[in-house]
N, C-alpha and C positions, 0 to 999 in steps of 0.2 A: 856868447848867446846871440851873435849877430844873425844866424839863420832864423831865429824866432822874432826878430824885430819887426818883420813885416806882417806877422800874424795878428789878427784882431785881438786875441787874448794874450799875445806875447809869450806863448808857451806855457800858460798857466794850466791848461787842460792836460798837457803832456806831463807836467810836474806832478799834478794830482794823481794821474794814472800810475806813475812810478812810485809815489810816496805812500798812497793810501793802502795798497796791499801789504807793503812792508810794515807799516805801523800796526795794521790790524793783526798780523801774525804775531807781533810782539805782545800786543795787549791781550789777545785771545789765543793762547796756545792750543795746539791740536787736541790735547787730552780734554780740555774744557769744552771745546766745540763738539767733540765726539759724544759728549754726554747729552747733548741737547739736539743736535742736528743728525737726522737719520742718514744712514749710508746711501739710501736711494735719493736723497735730496731733502732740502728744508721745506717746511710749511711756514706760513705767516705766524701761526701761534707758537711754533718752535723758536722762531727768531725773537719774538717778544719774551719768551721764557728765558732765552739765553741772555738777553739784555737785562732782565730783572735780576738774574743771579750773578751777574758780573758787574764790575765797577768801571764800565767803559761807556763811550758815547753811542748814541743810536747809529751814527754814521759808520763807526767801526764794526758794529754788528752787521750792518747791511753789506759792507765790503767782504766780511768773512763769509756771509751767507751766499753771496753771488759766486764765490769760489767753489761752492758745493752744488751749484745748479746742474741737473742732469742733462740739460738741453739749452740751446740759446735762449736768452731771456733777460729780464731786468729784476732788480730789487729796488723798489721805490719807497721813499719816505715822504709823506704828504702832510702838510699842516692842516689845522681844523677847517680851513676854508677850501682847500683843494689845490693849493700851490705846491709845486715840487720843491721840497726842502733839500733833498739829496737823492741821487740816483747812482746805482752801480749796475753796469751792463756786462753781458757775456755774449760775444759773437753777434751782437746786434748794434745798430747805430745808437750811440749813447744819447741820453737826454740831459740837458743842462738845467741846473736848479733855477727856480723862478717861474717856469712855465705853468700855466693853469691846466690841470687835469681833472678838476672837480666835477665836470659834467659828462665825462665819458662813462660808458656802461660799467657796472660793477663798482667803480670808484664812487659814483654818485650815490649808490645805495649804501655803501659803507659809511659815507659821510653823513647820510641822513638817518642811519639806524645805529645799531650797537657796534658796528665796525667789522663784523665777521660775515663776509660774503664770498661766494665762489661763482665763477661764470667765465665768460669770455669778453675781452675788450680789445681796443686798439689805442695805443698811446699816440697822443697828438705831438707832431713835430712842428717845425717852423712853417708859417703861412697856413696853418690849419691842416697840413698834410697828415693823414692818419697812417700809422705803421701797420705791420702785419697783425692779424688777429691772434691773440695769445690767451692761453688758459691762465686764469687769475685767481689768486687766493689772498684775502685781506684779513687783518687783525688789528685791534686797537693797541696803541703803544703810548699810554699816558698822555692823551691829548693829541697824538698824531695817529696816522694810519700807515702801517707798513703793508706793502703789497708785493707779492711774488708773481711774475708773469713769465711763462715759458711757452715755447712752440709745441712741445710734446712731452711725454713722460712726466706729467705732473705728479709729484709725490703724494698729494692729497687725494688722488683718485686711483682706482684699480687699473684703468686703461684709458689713455688719452692719445689718440693718433695725432700725427702732425696736422696743424691747421693749414689752411690754404694761404699761400703767400700773396696777400692782397696789398702789401706795402708798396711804397714808391721805389722805382728803379731809376737810377741816374743815367743820363745819356750825355755824351760829350758833343760840344758844338764849338765852332770857331766864329767869333764875332766878325761880321762883315765890315765893320768900321775900323776896329783896332787890331784885328787878327789875333786876339787873345783867346785862349781856350777857356771854356767855362762849362759847367754841368747844370742840367735841369732834370726835373723829375716828372715821371708819368706813372700811371697805375700799372702794377705788374699784370693785372688781368685786362688785356686788351680786348677789343671787339673786332675780330677779323671780318665778320660779315658786314659790319658797318663800314670798315675801310674799303672792302670790296665794292660796296654799293657806291661809296664816294668816288672810287676810281672810275666807275662806269659813267659818271657824270662829268668827268674831266674833259677839257676841250680836245685833247689828243687821244682820247679813248676811242678804240675802234667800235664802230656801230655794230650791234648784234644783227646777224642775218635775219631777214624777215621770213616768217613761216609761209610756205606756199598755201594758197587758198585751197580749201577742200574741193575735190572734183564734184561737179554737179551731176547727179544721177538722174537721167530722164525718167519721168513717171511712165508706167506701162500704159499703152494705148487702150482705150476702151473697145471692147469687141462687140460687134452687132450680131444678134442671133436671127436666123431665118427659119421659118417653118418649112417642112418638106411638102 
């Protein structure tokens, strides 16, 4: 396990990613999952019903549900305060347990009300960075809130086009002091006009040619009339 000794989590995340799906398939066989999760994808209420009719943990149900997502997304399990108790992700950057998500749209209404809310929201990542806007469906799960978030093809709606990718995009850099590679994030929706305006104010920017002054048109001379 030497390759993981330098990792902050020492390979725990990789171990969870390998073990959780295997355990979920053993605890929740396909015939049981098929009885509750629709072929077009799960809803939050269906996940709760699957958990209530099976003798497994909430986390195992979330892992089994994320395997049935029709599009990139998350299945989140939140405690009554809004902290992330568990998260399973599909084709999107994963979220680690413990982060606070109780004040993002849809989730805040689910925690304040009966727990069943639908809408759009953005999951919060490290340093307050918000991810891509996602179609969201929530349901109560005996003191917890389970939430399904997908980019498109939400099973609980007739038609859901893909949301705009407003999430962070990483860029590679090289440190000027130690020559180490590192990555940083910026919004996926840049502002080209703003960048163009900034480039015009740069010291090496070429000055825009001045417009020629309009030509002065002389006024017609006044004519004098003489009587015959």
